C-alpha positions as CSV (number, residue, x, y, z in Angstrom):
1,M,-8.5,11.3,-27.1
2,S,-5.4,11.8,-25.0
3,E,-2.8,9.1,-24.3
4,P,-2.6,7.9,-20.7
5,A,0.3,9.4,-18.7
6,L,3.3,7.1,-18.7
7,R,5.1,6.7,-15.4
8,P,8.8,6.0,-15.3
9,P,9.8,2.6,-13.8
10,G,10.3,2.7,-10.1
11,Q,7.8,5.5,-9.5
12,E,5.8,5.5,-6.3
13,L,2.1,5.4,-7.1
14,Y,0.7,5.9,-3.6
15,V,1.0,5.2,0.1
16,R,-1.7,4.3,2.6
17,H,-1.1,4.5,6.3
18,A,-3.5,2.7,8.7
19,R,-3.7,3.7,12.4
20,L,-5.8,2.4,15.3
21,E,-6.3,4.6,18.3
22,G,-3.5,6.9,17.0
23,R,-1.0,4.0,16.8
24,S,0.5,3.0,13.4
25,V,-0.7,-0.4,12.3
26,A,0.4,-0.7,8.7
27,L,2.0,1.3,5.8
28,L,1.4,0.1,2.2
29,R,3.4,1.6,-0.6
30,A,2.7,0.8,-4.3
31,V,5.6,1.3,-6.8
32,D,5.3,0.9,-10.6
33,Q,8.3,-1.0,-11.8
34,G,7.3,-0.9,-15.5
35,Q,7.0,-4.6,-16.1
36,A,5.2,-5.2,-12.7
37,C,3.8,-3.3,-9.8
38,I,5.2,-3.9,-6.3
39,V,3.3,-3.4,-3.0
40,E,5.6,-3.0,-0.1
41,A,4.1,-3.3,3.4
42,Q,5.3,-2.5,6.9
43,V,3.2,-3.6,9.9
44,W,3.4,-2.7,13.6
45,P,2.3,-5.7,15.7
46,K,0.8,-4.5,19.0
47,G,3.4,-3.7,21.5
48,V,6.2,-3.5,18.9
49,V,8.1,-0.3,18.3
50,D,9.8,-1.1,15.0
51,P,7.8,-2.1,12.0
52,V,8.1,-5.6,10.5
53,G,8.4,-5.9,6.7
54,S,5.9,-8.0,4.8
55,G,6.1,-8.8,1.1
56,P,6.9,-7.4,-1.3
57,Y,3.8,-8.4,-3.2
58,T,4.2,-8.4,-7.0
59,F,1.3,-7.7,-9.5
60,P,1.3,-7.6,-13.3
61,S,-0.1,-4.1,-13.4
62,P,-1.1,-1.1,-11.2
63,V,-4.7,-2.2,-11.6
64,E,-4.2,-5.5,-9.8
65,A,-2.0,-3.9,-7.2
66,T,-4.6,-1.2,-6.5
67,R,-7.3,-3.9,-6.2
68,F,-5.2,-5.7,-3.6
69,V,-4.5,-2.5,-1.6
70,T,-8.2,-1.5,-1.8
71,H,-9.2,-4.8,-0.2
72,V,-6.6,-4.4,2.5
73,V,-7.7,-0.8,3.2
74,E,-11.4,-2.0,3.4
75,A,-10.4,-4.7,5.9
76,F,-8.5,-2.1,8.1
77,I,-11.5,0.2,8.0
78,A,-13.8,-2.7,9.0
79,L,-11.5,-3.3,12.0
80,G,-11.8,0.3,13.1
81,C,-8.6,1.7,11.7
82,E,-8.3,5.2,10.2
83,V,-6.5,5.0,6.8
84,A,-4.9,8.1,5.3
85,A,-3.2,8.7,1.9
86,S,0.3,10.1,2.2
């Protein structure tokens, strides 16, 4: 059995970008900090050019952070957004 790959602290795990009708709605970025996993969020309220920061949201592990991001992505999809990995 092989050992799981270890990520250096501060390594970006993934980014998800939600768009509605071609307009950016939110950008979620998960970063493994070693002792915790941080999810940073930027949101673009309707009619606003510059994103507004939200969070950061801190989780004890990448598993919990991914669970959170998955629920957020599912909500965006339910609202009609297209969500892409970047």
